[in-house]
Structure formats: structure tokens, C-alpha cells
VOPAGU-2260 file (C-alpha; in pm, 1 decimal, decimal comma):
REM VOPAGU-2260
SITE   aa  ch    i         X         Y         Z
SITE  UNK   A    0    2040,2    -947,6   -3275,7
SITE  UNK   A    1    2093,1    -908,8   -2907,4
SITE  UNK   A    2    2382,9   -1039,9   -2705,2
SITE  UNK   A    3    2318,0   -1323,5   -2466,0
SITE  UNK   A    4    2507,1   -1431,9   -2156,4
SITE  UNK   A    5    2529,2   -1808,3   -2106,2
SITE  UNK   A    6    2701,8   -2006,5   -1836,4
SITE  UNK   A    7    2998,3   -2216,6   -1946,3
SITE  UNK   A    8    3047,0   -2501,2   -1701,6
SITE  UNK   A    9    3390,8   -2591,8   -1836,6
SITE  UNK   A   10    3570,2   -2295,8   -1682,4
SITE  UNK   A   11    3290,8   -2160,1   -1460,8
SITE  UNK   A   12    3275,3   -1835,0   -1648,9
SITE  UNK   A   13    3022,3   -1647,6   -1853,2
SITE  UNK   A   14    3043,3   -1660,5   -2229,7
SITE  UNK   A   15    2884,5   -1388,5   -2434,9
SITE  UNK   A   16    2739,9   -1485,3   -2770,1
SITE  UNK   A   17    2471,5   -1366,4   -3003,6
SITE  UNK   A   18    2123,0   -1494,1   -2930,9
SITE  UNK   A   19    1927,5   -1697,8   -3179,6
SITE  UNK   A   20    1585,5   -1588,5   -3292,6
SITE  UNK   A   21    1327,9   -1655,6   -3027,7
SITE  UNK   A   22    1568,1   -1608,8   -2737,3
SITE  UNK   A   23    1512,0   -1310,6   -2518,7
SITE  UNK   A   24    1736,8   -1160,8   -2258,0
SITE  UNK   A   25    1460,0   -1216,8   -2003,1
SITE  UNK   A   26    1452,4   -1589,0   -2082,3
SITE  UNK   A   27    1831,1   -1610,0   -2062,7
SITE  UNK   A   28    1829,4   -1433,0   -1726,5
SITE  UNK   A   29    1552,8   -1657,5   -1596,0
SITE  UNK   A   30    1737,6   -1968,0   -1715,0
SITE  UNK   A   31    2052,7   -1856,9   -1535,9
SITE  UNK   A   32    1858,6   -1781,3   -1214,3
SITE  UNK   A   33    1687,9   -2121,5   -1230,1
SITE  UNK   A   34    2020,1   -2296,0   -1296,1
SITE  UNK   A   35    2182,4   -2132,1    -994,9
SITE  UNK   A   36    1878,8   -2193,1    -773,0
SITE  UNK   A   37    1866,9   -2562,5    -868,2
SITE  UNK   A   38    2239,3   -2602,5    -800,7
SITE  UNK   A   39    2198,6   -2425,7    -466,0
SITE  UNK   A   40    1909,6   -2654,3    -366,7
SITE  UNK   A   41    2106,1   -2958,0    -480,8
SITE  UNK   A   42    2392,9   -2875,1    -247,9
SITE  UNK   A   43    2155,2   -2876,5      50,7
SITE  UNK   A   44    2104,7   -3254,5      37,6
SITE  UNK   A   45    2294,3   -3424,5     321,0
SITE  UNK   A   46    2321,6   -3758,8     140,8
SITE  UNK   A   47    2626,4   -3760,8     -88,6
SITE  UNK   A   48    2466,6   -3981,8    -355,1
SITE  UNK   A   49    2146,8   -3776,7    -376,0
SITE  UNK   A   50    2343,0   -3451,1    -378,2
SITE  UNK   A   51    2575,9   -3558,6    -658,6
SITE  UNK   A   52    2291,4   -3710,7    -862,4
SITE  UNK   A   53    2090,1   -3389,5    -833,2
SITE  UNK   A   54    2380,0   -3169,0    -937,6
SITE  UNK   A   55    2467,0   -3397,5   -1229,1
SITE  UNK   A   56    2106,1   -3405,0   -1354,5
SITE  UNK   A   57    2066,5   -3026,8   -1331,2
SITE  UNK   A   58    2381,4   -2968,8   -1536,3
SITE  UNK   A   59    2283,7   -3236,5   -1787,9
SITE  UNK   A   60    1930,2   -3102,2   -1840,7
SITE  UNK   A   61    2045,4   -2744,0   -1885,8
SITE  UNK   A   62    2314,8   -2861,0   -2126,4
SITE  UNK   A   63    2054,7   -3055,5   -2328,1
SITE  UNK   A   64    1825,1   -2752,5   -2357,8
SITE  UNK   A   65    2077,1   -2474,0   -2413,4
SITE  UNK   A   66    1990,7   -2440,5   -2783,2
SITE  UNK   A   67    1612,8   -2441,4   -2736,9
SITE  UNK   A   68    1413,5   -2144,7   -2860,9
SITE  UNK   A   69    1055,6   -2027,0   -2860,5
SITE  UNK   A   70     799,9   -2265,1   -2715,7
SITE  UNK   A   71    1059,9   -2535,6   -2649,4
SITE  UNK   A   72    1251,2   -2287,4   -2433,8
SITE  UNK   A   73     936,3   -2187,8   -2245,5
SITE  UNK   A   74     849,3   -2553,6   -2181,9
SITE  UNK   A   75    1202,3   -2623,4   -2057,1
SITE  UNK   A   76    1187,0   -2322,8   -1822,2
SITE  UNK   A   77     846,5   -2433,4   -1693,8
SITE  UNK   A   78     983,5   -2781,7   -1624,7
SITE  UNK   A   79    1285,8   -2629,0   -1446,9
SITE  UNK   A   80    1058,2   -2416,9   -1224,7
SITE  UNK   A   81     857,4   -2728,2   -1135,5
SITE  UNK   A   82    1175,2   -2922,9   -1059,9
SITE  UNK   A   83    1296,5   -2640,5    -835,9
SITE  UNK   A   84     977,8   -2668,4    -629,5
SITE  UNK   A   85    1020,2   -3046,8    -610,3
SITE  UNK   A   86    1382,8   -3006,8    -502,1
SITE  UNK   A   87    1283,1   -2762,9    -226,1
SITE  UNK   A   88    1023,7   -3009,0     -93,1
SITE  UNK   A   89    1265,4   -3301,5    -113,9
SITE  UNK   A   90    1537,2   -3112,6      73,8
SITE  UNK   A   91    1288,8   -3048,2     355,1
SITE  UNK   A   92    1185,1   -3415,4     366,1
SITE  UNK   A   93    1545,5   -3538,4     356,5
SITE  UNK   A   94    1633,5   -3304,1     643,7
SITE  UNK   A   95    1347,9   -3443,1     854,0
SITE  UNK   A   96    1458,2   -3803,0     799,4
SITE  UNK   A   97    1833,4   -3762,8     769,7
SITE  UNK   A   98    2041,0   -4078,2     824,9
SITE  UNK   A   99    2243,6   -4095,4    1145,1
SITE  UNK   A  100    2565,1   -4187,2     963,7
SITE  UNK   A  101    2714,5   -3971,8     692,3
SITE  UNK   A  102    2853,9   -4110,6     371,9
SITE  UNK   A  103    3225,3   -4192,3     373,0
SITE  UNK   A  104    3260,0   -3912,3     116,9
SITE  UNK   A  105    3133,8   -3655,9     369,5
SITE  UNK   A  106    3364,7   -3748,1     657,3
SITE  UNK   A  107    3642,8   -3493,2     698,9
SITE  UNK   A  108    3989,5   -3624,3     769,4
SITE  UNK   A  109    4226,7   -3406,6     972,6
């Protein structure tokens, strides 16, 4: 059995554990890259509510699929790749039609 690196959101550190059958290091690496890319795209939203919703959903979906293996894992990765493309398009659209006023959560107080 190979060792697998997974992302632990609790302490923002990597946790090494043995992989289950069907997991590959390539799939684990791709999942981690997709997770980071989705979080990065989510932070680009100017609207506080959209940004926080996106980040929450990304974390929730990856948490729900962390024990998937085989075809379920491949389907989850495919869905994540599709969602990354959607997020990139939505960030571009939201930047074109950004609201004039920021959310109260985005205003910096001196």
C-alpha cells in the first residue's frame, strides 16, 4: 500500500495516511491541485456572500468525497474540474458587473 497525502482543514496541515485500494498518488495529487485551484478562484469573487458560499461549498464537497475510490473518485474529480471551469467563468462575469458598493464585511476600518 502506498502512502497518501491528504489536506486536513482543521489545522491547515497535511496528514499522511495509507491509501485505500483504488486510490493512486496521481489522483490524490490531482485532487489537491483542484482543491487549491477552486479555493483560489473562490477568493477572487468581490461579493462577500458569493465568496464565502463558494469557499464553503468547495470544502464541503471535498470533505464529502474524501473516501471515494475507483470510479466514484474519477467522477468526483471530473465534476471538480467542471466546477473549476464554471468558477473561472463566473469570476470573469462578476468582475464585469461588480456592484458599486462593497459588502459591510469588506470595508476596512482603520
